[in-house]
NUGU-946791 format. One record per residue: residue number from 1; z, y, x of N, C-alpha, C in turn. Coordinates in Angstrom, 1 decimal. Layout:
N
REC  resi     n_Z     n_Y     n_X    ca_Z    ca_Y    ca_X     c_Z     c_Y     c_X
REC   NUM       Z       Y       X       Z       Y       X       Z       Y       X
...
end
This chain:
256
REC  resi     n_Z     n_Y     n_X    ca_Z    ca_Y    ca_X     c_Z     c_Y     c_X
REC     1     0.0    -1.2     0.8     0.0     0.0     0.0     0.0     1.2     0.9
REC     2    -1.0     2.2     0.7    -1.1     3.4     1.4    -0.1     4.4     0.7
REC     3     0.9     4.9     1.5     1.9     5.7     1.0     1.4     7.2     1.0
REC     4     0.6     7.5     0.0     0.0     8.9    -0.1     0.8     9.7    -1.1
REC     5     1.3    10.8    -0.7     2.0    11.7    -1.6     1.1    12.6    -2.4
REC     6     1.6    13.2    -3.4     0.8    14.2    -4.2     0.3    15.3    -3.3
REC     7     1.2    15.8    -2.4     0.8    16.9    -1.5    -0.3    16.5    -0.6
REC     8    -0.3    15.3     0.0    -1.4    14.8     0.8    -2.7    14.7     0.0
REC     9    -2.6    14.2    -1.2    -3.8    14.1    -2.0    -4.4    15.5    -2.3
REC    10    -3.5    16.4    -2.6    -3.9    17.8    -2.9    -4.7    18.4    -1.7
REC    11    -4.1    18.2    -0.5    -4.7    18.8     0.7    -6.0    18.1     1.0
REC    12    -6.1    16.8     0.9    -7.4    16.1     1.1    -8.5    16.5     0.1
REC    13    -8.1    16.7    -1.1    -9.0    17.2    -2.1    -9.5    18.6    -1.8
REC    14    -8.5    19.5    -1.3    -8.9    20.8    -0.9    -9.9    20.8     0.3
REC    15    -9.6    19.9     1.2   -10.5    19.8     2.4   -11.9    19.3     1.9
REC    16   -12.0    18.4     1.0   -13.3    17.9     0.5   -14.0    19.0    -0.2
REC    17   -13.3    19.7    -1.1   -14.0    20.8    -1.8   -14.5    21.9    -0.9
REC    18   -13.8    22.2     0.1   -14.2    23.2     1.1   -15.3    22.7     2.0
REC    19   -15.1    21.6     2.6   -16.0    21.2     3.7   -17.3    20.5     3.2
REC    20   -17.3    20.0     2.0   -18.5    19.4     1.5   -19.7    20.4     1.4
REC    21   -19.4    21.7     1.1   -20.5    22.6     0.8   -20.6    23.7     1.9
REC    22   -19.5    23.9     2.7   -19.7    24.7     3.9   -20.2    23.7     5.0
REC    23   -21.0    24.3     5.9   -21.7    23.4     6.9   -20.7    23.0     8.0
REC    24   -19.6    22.4     7.6   -18.6    22.0     8.6   -18.1    20.5     8.5
REC    25   -18.7    19.8     7.7   -18.6    18.3     7.6   -17.3    17.9     6.9
REC    26   -17.4    17.4     5.6   -16.3    16.9     4.9   -15.8    15.6     5.4
REC    27   -16.8    14.7     5.8   -16.4    13.4     6.3   -15.7    13.5     7.6
REC    28   -16.0    14.5     8.4   -15.3    14.8     9.7   -13.9    15.2     9.5
REC    29   -13.7    16.1     8.5   -12.4    16.7     8.3   -11.5    15.6     7.5
REC    30   -12.1    14.7     6.8   -11.3    13.7     6.1   -10.8    12.7     7.1
REC    31   -11.4    12.7     8.3   -10.9    11.8     9.4    -9.8    12.6    10.2
REC    32   -10.1    13.9    10.5    -9.3    14.7    11.3    -8.0    15.1    10.7
REC    33    -8.0    15.5     9.4    -6.8    16.0     8.8    -5.6    14.9     8.8
REC    34    -5.9    13.7     8.4    -4.9    12.7     8.4    -4.4    12.4     9.9
REC    35    -5.3    12.5    10.8    -4.9    12.3    12.2    -4.0    13.5    12.7
REC    36    -4.3    14.7    12.3    -3.6    15.9    12.7    -2.1    15.8    12.2
REC    37    -2.0    15.4    10.9    -0.7    15.3    10.3     0.0    14.0    10.4
REC    38    -0.7    13.1    11.2    -0.1    11.8    11.4     0.1    11.0    10.1
REC    39    -0.9    11.2     9.2    -0.9    10.4     7.9    -1.7     9.1     8.1
REC    40    -1.5     8.1     7.3    -2.3     7.0     7.3    -3.7     7.3     6.7
REC    41    -4.8     6.9     7.4    -6.1     7.2     6.9    -6.4     6.6     5.5
REC    42    -6.8     7.5     4.6    -7.0     7.0     3.2    -8.2     6.1     3.2
REC    43    -8.3     5.3     2.1    -9.3     4.3     2.0   -10.6     4.9     1.4
REC    44   -11.7     4.1     1.4   -13.0     4.6     0.9   -12.9     5.0    -0.6
REC    45   -12.1     4.3    -1.3   -12.0     4.5    -2.8   -11.5     5.9    -3.0
REC    46   -10.5     6.4    -2.3   -10.0     7.7    -2.5   -11.1     8.7    -2.1
REC    47   -11.7     8.5    -0.9   -12.8     9.4    -0.5   -13.9     9.5    -1.6
REC    48   -14.2     8.4    -2.2   -15.2     8.3    -3.3   -14.8     9.1    -4.5
REC    49   -13.5     9.0    -4.8   -13.0     9.7    -6.0   -13.1    11.2    -5.9
REC    50   -12.8    11.8    -4.7   -12.9    13.2    -4.5   -14.3    13.6    -4.3
REC    51   -15.2    12.7    -3.8   -16.6    13.0    -3.8   -17.2    13.2    -5.2
REC    52   -16.8    12.3    -6.1   -17.2    12.4    -7.5   -16.7    13.8    -8.1
REC    53   -15.5    14.2    -7.7   -15.0    15.5    -8.2   -15.8    16.6    -7.7
REC    54   -16.3    16.6    -6.5   -17.2    17.7    -6.0   -18.5    17.6    -6.6
REC    55   -19.0    16.4    -7.0   -20.2    16.3    -7.7   -20.1    17.0    -9.0
REC    56   -19.0    16.8    -9.7   -18.8    17.6   -11.0   -18.8    19.1   -10.7
REC    57   -18.2    19.5    -9.6   -18.1    20.9    -9.3   -19.5    21.5    -9.0
REC    58   -20.3    20.8    -8.3   -21.7    21.4    -8.0   -22.5    21.4    -9.3
REC    59   -22.4    20.4   -10.1   -23.1    20.4   -11.4   -22.7    21.6   -12.3
REC    60   -21.4    21.9   -12.3   -21.0    23.0   -13.1   -21.4    24.4   -12.5
REC    61   -21.2    24.5   -11.2   -21.5    25.7   -10.5   -23.0    26.0   -10.5
REC    62   -23.9    25.0   -10.4   -25.3    25.2   -10.4   -26.0    24.9   -11.7
REC    63   -25.2    24.9   -12.8   -25.8    24.5   -14.1   -27.0    25.3   -14.5
REC    64   -27.0    26.6   -14.3   -28.2    27.4   -14.7   -29.5    27.0   -13.9
REC    65   -29.3    26.7   -12.5   -30.4    26.3   -11.7   -30.9    24.9   -12.1
REC    66   -29.9    24.0   -12.4   -30.2    22.6   -12.8   -31.0    22.6   -14.1
REC    67   -30.6    23.4   -15.0   -31.2    23.5   -16.3   -32.7    24.0   -16.1
REC    68   -32.9    25.1   -15.3   -34.2    25.6   -15.1   -35.1    24.6   -14.4
REC    69   -34.6    23.9   -13.4   -35.4    22.8   -12.7   -35.8    21.7   -13.7
REC    70   -34.9    21.3   -14.5   -35.1    20.2   -15.5   -36.2    20.6   -16.5
REC    71   -36.1    21.9   -17.0   -37.0    22.3   -18.0   -38.3    22.9   -17.5
REC    72   -38.3    23.5   -16.4   -39.5    24.3   -16.0   -40.0    23.9   -14.6
REC    73   -39.2    23.3   -13.7   -39.6    23.1   -12.3   -39.4    21.6   -12.0
REC    74   -40.0    20.7   -12.8   -39.7    19.3   -12.6   -40.2    18.7   -11.3
REC    75   -41.2    19.4   -10.7   -41.6    18.9    -9.4   -40.5    19.0    -8.3
REC    76   -39.6    19.9    -8.5   -38.5    20.0    -7.6   -37.6    18.8    -7.7
REC    77   -37.5    18.2    -8.9   -36.8    16.9    -9.0   -37.4    15.9    -8.2
REC    78   -38.7    15.8    -8.2   -39.4    14.8    -7.4   -39.1    15.0    -5.9
REC    79   -39.1    16.3    -5.5   -38.8    16.6    -4.1   -37.4    16.2    -3.7
REC    80   -36.5    16.4    -4.6   -35.1    16.1    -4.3   -34.9    14.6    -4.2
REC    81   -35.6    13.8    -5.1   -35.5    12.4    -5.0   -36.2    11.9    -3.7
REC    82   -37.3    12.5    -3.3   -38.0    12.1    -2.1   -37.1    12.3    -0.9
REC    83   -36.4    13.5    -0.9   -35.5    13.8     0.2   -34.2    12.9     0.2
REC    84   -34.0    12.2    -0.8   -32.8    11.3    -0.9   -33.1     9.9    -0.4
REC    85   -34.3     9.5    -0.5   -34.7     8.1    -0.1   -34.3     7.7     1.3
REC    86   -34.6     8.6     2.3   -34.2     8.2     3.7   -32.7     7.9     3.9
REC    87   -31.8     8.8     3.4   -30.4     8.6     3.6   -29.9     7.4     2.7
REC    88   -30.5     7.2     1.6   -30.2     6.0     0.8   -30.4     4.7     1.5
REC    89   -31.6     4.6     2.2   -32.0     3.4     2.9   -31.1     3.2     4.1
REC    90   -30.9     4.3     4.9   -30.1     4.1     6.2   -28.7     4.0     5.9
REC    91   -28.2     4.7     4.8   -26.8     4.5     4.4   -26.5     3.1     4.0
REC    92   -27.4     2.5     3.3   -27.2     1.1     2.9   -27.2     0.2     4.1
REC    93   -28.2     0.4     5.0   -28.3    -0.5     6.2   -27.0    -0.4     7.0
REC    94   -26.5     0.9     7.2   -25.3     1.1     8.0   -24.0     0.4     7.4
REC    95   -23.9     0.6     6.1   -22.6     0.1     5.5   -22.7    -1.4     5.1
REC    96   -23.8    -1.8     4.6   -23.8    -3.2     4.1   -24.4    -4.2     5.1
REC    97   -25.5    -3.8     5.7   -26.2    -4.8     6.6   -25.7    -4.7     8.0
REC    98   -25.6    -3.6     8.6   -25.1    -3.5    10.0   -23.6    -3.3    10.1
REC    99   -23.0    -2.9     9.0   -21.5    -2.8     9.0   -21.0    -1.9    10.1
REC   100   -21.6    -0.7    10.3   -21.3     0.2    11.3   -20.3     1.2    10.8
REC   101   -19.2     1.5    11.6   -18.2     2.5    11.2   -18.1     3.5    12.3
REC   102   -18.3     4.8    11.9   -18.3     5.9    12.9   -17.1     6.8    12.7
REC   103   -16.1     6.4    12.1   -14.9     7.3    11.8   -14.0     7.4    13.0
REC   104   -14.4     8.2    14.0   -13.6     8.4    15.1   -13.6     9.9    15.5
REC   105   -12.5    10.3    16.1   -12.3    11.7    16.4   -13.3    12.2    17.4
REC   106   -13.7    11.4    18.4   -14.6    11.8    19.5   -16.0    12.0    18.9
REC   107   -16.4    11.1    18.0   -17.7    11.3    17.4   -17.8    12.5    16.5
REC   108   -16.7    12.8    15.8   -16.6    14.0    15.0   -16.7    15.2    15.9
REC   109   -16.0    15.3    17.0   -16.0    16.4    17.8   -17.4    16.7    18.4
REC   110   -18.0    15.7    18.9   -19.3    15.8    19.5   -20.4    16.3    18.5
REC   111   -20.3    15.7    17.3   -21.2    16.2    16.2   -20.9    17.6    15.8
REC   112   -19.7    18.0    15.8   -19.3    19.4    15.5   -20.1    20.3    16.5
REC   113   -20.0    20.0    17.8   -20.5    20.9    18.8   -22.1    20.9    18.8
REC   114   -22.7    19.7    18.8   -24.1    19.6    18.9   -24.8    20.3    17.7
REC   115   -24.4    20.0    16.5   -25.0    20.5    15.3   -24.6    21.9    15.0
REC   116   -23.4    22.3    15.5   -23.0    23.7    15.4   -24.0    24.6    16.2
REC   117   -24.3    24.1    17.4   -25.3    24.9    18.3   -26.6    25.0    17.6
REC   118   -27.1    23.9    17.1   -28.4    23.8    16.4   -28.4    24.8    15.2
REC   119   -27.4    24.7    14.4   -27.3    25.6    13.2   -27.3    27.1    13.7
REC   120   -26.6    27.4    14.7   -26.5    28.8    15.2   -27.9    29.3    15.5
REC   121   -28.7    28.6    16.3   -30.0    29.1    16.6   -30.9    29.0    15.4
REC   122   -30.8    28.1    14.6   -31.6    28.0    13.4   -31.3    29.2    12.5
REC   123   -30.1    29.6    12.4   -29.7    30.8    11.6   -30.2    32.1    12.2
REC   124   -30.1    32.2    13.5   -30.6    33.4    14.2   -32.1    33.7    13.9
REC   125   -32.8    32.6    13.8   -34.3    32.8    13.6   -34.7    32.6    12.2
REC   126   -33.8    32.6    11.2   -34.1    32.5     9.8   -35.0    33.6     9.4
REC   127   -36.0    33.2     8.5   -36.9    34.2     8.0   -36.3    35.0     6.9
REC   128   -36.6    36.3     6.9   -36.2    37.2     5.9   -37.3    37.3     4.9
REC   129   -37.4    36.3     4.0   -38.5    36.3     3.0   -37.9    36.1     1.6
REC   130   -38.6    36.4     0.6   -38.2    36.1    -0.8   -38.9    34.9    -1.3
REC   131   -38.2    33.7    -1.3   -38.8    32.5    -1.8   -37.8    31.8    -2.7
REC   132   -38.2    30.7    -3.3   -37.4    30.0    -4.2   -37.5    28.5    -3.9
REC   133   -36.7    27.7    -4.5   -36.8    26.2    -4.3   -38.1    25.7    -4.8
REC   134   -38.8    26.4    -5.6   -40.1    26.0    -6.1   -41.2    26.1    -5.0
REC   135   -40.9    26.7    -3.9   -41.8    26.8    -2.8   -41.5    25.8    -1.6
REC   136   -40.5    25.0    -1.8   -40.1    24.1    -0.7   -41.2    23.1    -0.4
REC   137   -41.8    22.4    -1.4   -42.9    21.5    -1.1   -42.4    20.1    -0.7
REC   138   -43.3    19.1    -0.8   -42.9    17.8    -0.5   -42.8    17.5     1.0
REC   139   -43.6    18.2     1.8   -43.5    18.0     3.3   -42.1    18.5     3.8
REC   140   -41.7    19.7     3.4   -40.4    20.1     3.9   -39.3    19.3     3.3
REC   141   -39.5    18.9     2.0   -38.4    18.0     1.4   -38.2    16.7     2.2
REC   142   -39.3    16.1     2.6   -39.3    14.9     3.4   -38.6    15.1     4.7
REC   143   -38.9    16.2     5.4   -38.3    16.6     6.7   -36.8    16.8     6.5
REC   144   -36.4    17.5     5.4   -35.0    17.7     5.1   -34.3    16.4     4.8
REC   145   -35.0    15.5     4.1   -34.5    14.2     3.8   -34.2    13.4     5.0
REC   146   -35.1    13.4     6.0   -34.9    12.6     7.2   -33.8    13.2     8.0
REC   147   -33.7    14.5     8.0   -32.6    15.2     8.7   -31.2    14.8     8.1
REC   148   -31.2    14.6     6.8   -30.0    14.2     6.1   -29.4    12.9     6.6
REC   149   -30.2    12.0     7.2   -29.8    10.8     7.7   -28.7    11.0     8.8
REC   150   -28.8    12.1     9.5   -27.9    12.4    10.6   -26.5    12.7    10.0
REC   151   -26.5    13.1     8.8   -25.2    13.4     8.1   -24.3    12.2     7.9
REC   152   -24.9    11.0     8.1   -24.1     9.7     8.0   -23.1     9.6     9.2
REC   153   -23.4    10.4    10.2   -22.4    10.5    11.4   -21.4    11.5    11.0
REC   154   -20.1    11.1    10.9   -19.0    12.1    10.6   -19.0    13.3    11.6
REC   155   -18.9    14.5    11.1   -18.8    15.7    11.9   -20.2    16.4    11.9
REC   156   -21.2    15.8    11.4   -22.5    16.4    11.3   -22.6    17.4    10.2
REC   157   -22.1    17.1     9.0   -22.2    17.9     7.8   -23.5    17.7     7.0
REC   158   -23.4    17.2     5.9   -24.6    17.0     5.0   -25.2    18.3     4.7
REC   159   -24.4    19.3     4.2   -24.9    20.6     3.9   -25.4    21.3     5.2
REC   160   -24.7    21.2     6.3   -25.1    21.8     7.5   -26.4    21.4     8.0
REC   161   -26.7    20.0     8.0   -27.9    19.5     8.6   -29.1    19.8     7.7
REC   162   -28.9    19.8     6.4   -30.0    20.1     5.4   -30.3    21.6     5.4
REC   163   -29.3    22.4     5.5   -29.5    23.9     5.6   -30.3    24.2     6.9
REC   164   -29.8    23.5     8.0   -30.5    23.7     9.3   -32.0    23.3     9.3
REC   165   -32.2    22.2     8.7   -33.6    21.7     8.6   -34.4    22.7     7.7
REC   166   -33.8    23.2     6.6   -34.5    24.1     5.8   -34.8    25.4     6.5
REC   167   -33.9    25.9     7.3   -34.1    27.2     8.0   -35.2    27.0     9.1
REC   168   -35.1    25.8     9.8   -36.2    25.5    10.8   -37.5    25.3    10.2
REC   169   -37.5    24.9     8.9   -38.8    24.7     8.2   -39.4    26.0     7.6
REC   170   -38.7    27.1     7.8   -39.2    28.4     7.3   -38.7    28.9     6.0
REC   171   -37.6    28.2     5.5   -37.0    28.7     4.3   -36.1    29.9     4.5
REC   172   -35.9    30.7     3.6   -34.9    31.7     3.7   -33.5    31.1     3.6
REC   173   -32.4    31.8     4.0   -31.1    31.3     3.9   -30.7    31.0     2.4
REC   174   -31.1    31.9     1.5   -30.7    31.6     0.1   -31.4    30.4    -0.4
REC   175   -32.7    30.2    -0.1   -33.4    29.0    -0.7   -32.9    27.7     0.0
REC   176   -32.6    27.8     1.3   -32.2    26.7     2.1   -30.8    26.2     1.5
REC   177   -29.9    27.1     1.2   -28.6    26.7     0.7   -28.7    26.2    -0.7
REC   178   -29.6    26.8    -1.5   -29.8    26.3    -2.9   -30.3    24.9    -2.9
REC   179   -31.4    24.7    -2.1   -32.0    23.3    -2.1   -31.0    22.3    -1.5
REC   180   -30.2    22.7    -0.6   -29.1    21.8     0.0   -28.1    21.5    -1.1
REC   181   -27.7    22.4    -1.9   -26.7    22.2    -2.9   -27.3    21.3    -4.0
REC   182   -28.5    21.5    -4.4   -29.2    20.7    -5.4   -29.3    19.2    -4.8
REC   183   -29.7    19.1    -3.5   -29.8    17.8    -2.9   -28.5    17.1    -2.8
REC   184   -27.4    17.9    -2.8   -26.1    17.2    -2.8   -25.8    16.4    -4.0
REC   185   -26.4    16.7    -5.1   -26.2    16.0    -6.4   -26.5    14.5    -6.3
REC   186   -27.7    14.1    -5.9   -28.0    12.7    -5.8   -27.3    12.1    -4.6
REC   187   -27.1    12.8    -3.5   -26.4    12.3    -2.3   -24.9    12.0    -2.6
REC   188   -24.2    12.9    -3.2   -22.8    12.7    -3.6   -22.7    11.6    -4.6
REC   189   -23.6    11.6    -5.6   -23.6    10.6    -6.6   -23.7     9.2    -6.0
REC   190   -24.6     9.0    -5.0   -24.7     7.8    -4.3   -23.5     7.4    -3.6
REC   191   -22.9     8.4    -2.9   -21.7     8.1    -2.1   -20.5     7.7    -3.0
REC   192   -20.5     8.4    -4.2   -19.4     8.1    -5.1   -19.6     6.7    -5.8
REC   193   -20.9     6.4    -6.1   -21.2     5.1    -6.6   -20.8     3.9    -5.7
REC   194   -21.1     4.2    -4.4   -20.7     3.1    -3.4   -19.2     3.0    -3.4
REC   195   -18.5     4.1    -3.5   -17.1     4.0    -3.5   -16.5     3.2    -4.7
REC   196   -17.2     3.5    -5.8   -16.8     2.8    -7.1   -17.0     1.3    -6.9
REC   197   -18.1     1.0    -6.3   -18.4    -0.4    -6.1   -17.4    -1.1    -5.2
REC   198   -17.0    -0.3    -4.1   -16.0    -0.9    -3.2   -14.7    -1.0    -3.9
REC   199   -14.4    -0.1    -4.8   -13.1    -0.1    -5.6   -13.1    -1.3    -6.5
REC   200   -14.3    -1.6    -7.1   -14.3    -2.8    -8.0   -14.2    -4.1    -7.3
REC   201   -14.6    -4.1    -6.0   -14.6    -5.4    -5.3   -13.3    -5.5    -4.4
REC   202   -12.7    -4.3    -4.0   -11.5    -4.2    -3.3   -10.7    -3.1    -3.8
REC   203    -9.9    -3.3    -4.9    -9.1    -2.3    -5.5    -8.3    -1.5    -4.5
REC   204    -8.2    -0.1    -4.7    -7.5     0.7    -3.8    -6.0     0.5    -3.9
REC   205    -5.4     0.8    -2.8    -3.9     0.7    -2.7    -3.2     2.1    -3.0
REC   206    -4.0     3.1    -3.4    -3.4     4.4    -3.7    -3.2     4.5    -5.2
REC   207    -2.0     5.0    -5.6    -1.7     5.1    -7.0    -2.5     6.1    -7.7
REC   208    -2.6     6.0    -9.0    -3.5     6.8    -9.8    -3.2     8.3    -9.8
REC   209    -1.9     8.7    -9.7    -1.5    10.1    -9.8    -2.0    10.9    -8.6
REC   210    -1.8    10.4    -7.3    -2.3    11.1    -6.2    -3.9    11.2    -6.2
REC   211    -4.5    10.2    -6.7    -6.0    10.2    -6.8    -6.4    11.3    -7.8
REC   212    -5.8    11.4    -8.9    -6.2    12.4    -9.9    -5.9    13.8    -9.3
REC   213    -4.8    14.0    -8.6    -4.5    15.3    -8.0    -5.6    15.7    -7.0
REC   214    -6.0    14.7    -6.2    -7.0    14.9    -5.2    -8.3    15.3    -5.9
REC   215    -8.7    14.7    -7.0    -9.9    15.0    -7.7    -9.9    16.4    -8.3
REC   216    -8.8    16.7    -8.9    -8.7    18.1    -9.5    -8.7    19.1    -8.4
REC   217    -8.1    18.9    -7.3    -8.1    19.9    -6.2    -9.5    20.0    -5.7
REC   218   -10.2    18.9    -5.5   -11.6    19.0    -4.9   -12.5    19.7    -5.9
REC   219   -12.4    19.4    -7.2   -13.2    20.0    -8.2   -13.1    21.5    -8.3
REC   220   -11.9    22.0    -8.4   -11.6    23.4    -8.4   -12.1    24.2    -7.2
REC   221   -11.7    23.6    -6.0   -12.1    24.2    -4.7   -13.6    24.2    -4.6
REC   222   -14.3    23.2    -4.9   -15.8    23.2    -4.8   -16.4    24.2    -5.6
REC   223   -15.9    24.5    -6.8   -16.5    25.6    -7.7   -16.3    26.9    -7.0
REC   224   -15.2    27.2    -6.4   -14.9    28.4    -5.7   -15.8    28.6    -4.5
REC   225   -15.8    27.5    -3.7   -16.6    27.6    -2.4   -18.1    27.8    -2.7
REC   226   -18.6    27.1    -3.6   -20.1    27.2    -3.9   -20.4    28.7    -4.3
REC   227   -19.6    29.2    -5.2   -19.9    30.6    -5.7   -19.7    31.6    -4.6
REC   228   -18.6    31.5    -3.8   -18.4    32.4    -2.7   -19.4    32.4    -1.7
REC   229   -19.8    31.2    -1.3   -20.8    31.0    -0.2   -22.2    31.5    -0.6
REC   230   -22.6    31.3    -1.9   -23.9    31.8    -2.4   -23.8    33.3    -2.4
REC   231   -22.7    33.9    -2.8   -22.6    35.3    -2.9   -22.6    35.9    -1.5
REC   232   -22.0    35.2    -0.5   -22.0    35.7     0.8   -23.4    35.7     1.4
REC   233   -24.2    34.6     1.2   -25.5    34.6     1.7   -26.4    35.6     1.0
REC   234   -26.3    35.8    -0.3   -27.1    36.7    -1.0   -26.8    38.2    -0.5
REC   235   -25.6    38.4     0.0   -25.2    39.7     0.5   -25.5    39.9     1.9
REC   236   -26.5    39.2     2.5   -26.9    39.3     3.9   -25.9    38.7     4.8
REC   237   -25.1    37.8     4.3   -24.2    37.0     5.2   -25.1    36.0     6.0
REC   238   -24.5    35.4     7.1   -25.2    34.4     7.9   -24.3    33.2     8.1
REC   239   -24.9    32.1     8.7   -24.2    30.9     9.0   -23.6    30.9    10.4
REC   240   -23.9    32.0    11.1   -23.5    32.1    12.5   -22.0    31.9    12.8
REC   241   -21.2    32.5    11.9   -19.8    32.4    12.1   -19.3    31.0    11.9
REC   242   -19.8    30.3    10.9   -19.5    28.9    10.7   -19.9    28.0    11.8
REC   243   -21.1    28.3    12.3   -21.6    27.5    13.5   -20.7    27.7    14.7
REC   244   -20.2    28.9    15.0   -19.3    29.1    16.1   -18.0    28.4    15.8
REC   245   -17.5    28.5    14.6   -16.3    27.8    14.2   -16.4    26.3    14.5
REC   246   -17.5    25.7    14.2   -17.8    24.2    14.5   -17.7    24.0    16.0
REC   247   -18.3    24.8    16.7   -18.4    24.6    18.2   -17.0    24.7    18.8
REC   248   -16.2    25.7    18.4   -14.9    25.9    18.9   -14.0    24.7    18.5
REC   249   -14.1    24.3    17.3   -13.3    23.2    16.8   -13.6    21.9    17.5
REC   250   -14.9    21.7    17.7   -15.3    20.5    18.4   -14.7    20.4    19.9
REC   251   -14.8    21.6    20.6   -14.2    21.6    21.9   -12.7    21.4    21.9
REC   252   -12.0    22.0    20.9   -10.6    21.8    20.8   -10.2    20.4    20.5
REC   253   -11.0    19.7    19.7   -10.7    18.3    19.4   -10.8    17.4    20.7
REC   254   -11.8    17.7    21.5   -12.1    16.9    22.7   -11.0    17.1    23.7
REC   255   -10.4    18.3    23.8    -9.3    18.5    24.8    -7.9    18.3    24.2
REC   256    -7.8    18.1    22.9    -6.5    17.9    22.2    -5.9    16.6    22.6
end
C-alpha cells in the first residue's frame, strides 16, 4: 500500500496541472517531486487519473476552439489524428513490447537541458506572423507528431517539444501553442486510457480520496495555466524564460 496523504495528492495534482501545459515536462516533475520530498513514487494509475483530470481541463479551456474545429475546420481533426499516430505506436512499443522504463532523475535532468536549449533558440527565431491552426497543414502536423515521440522520455515535455517543432516549422507562437494544446487531447486521452487499463489489470494501492483530491487539483490548475499561458503569448510574451528555467533546473538536478 502506497501511503499517499491528501497533501501529497494535492501537490502532485498541482504539478501535473502546471507542468502538462507549460513546456517544462509533467512526467519529469512527477518523478522529481516525490524524490525531492522523499515520498514513495506514485504508481501509474495515479498518474493516469491526474492526466484524465488535465484532459478535462483542456477540453473546458479550449471548448470554443474545439467547437469551431469540429463544426468548420474538420481537416484540423485529421491533422491532429495524423500527429498522434507516431507517439501512439512508439508509446505502445516502449510500454508493452520493449518494457522500457525511463523514470530516472538523470534522464529527466539531461532532457531538461537539451530541449530547453532547443526551445530557447526556436523561440528566438519564431516568426511574427498572423496564422491559425487552419494553416498548419498535414506535413507540419506529421513533423510535430514525430517530434512528440521524444516526449516519451521524461523531462522532454510533450507541450514543449510540440511547440518547439511548430516554431521551427514556421508557425507563430500563438498557433504553435494552440495546436499543441489541441494535440494534447488525444495524447492525454491515450495516456489516461493506458493507465485505466493498467488499473484494471493491476489495481492501484492508493485510496480513492487522495486520488480524487489529485484529480480536482490537476483539473483546476490546468484551467488556470492554459488561460494564463495563452494570454501571456497573445500579449507578446515568449517561451525564452521557461526555456532558461528548464536549463537551470536540469543543471541543478545533475549537481544535486
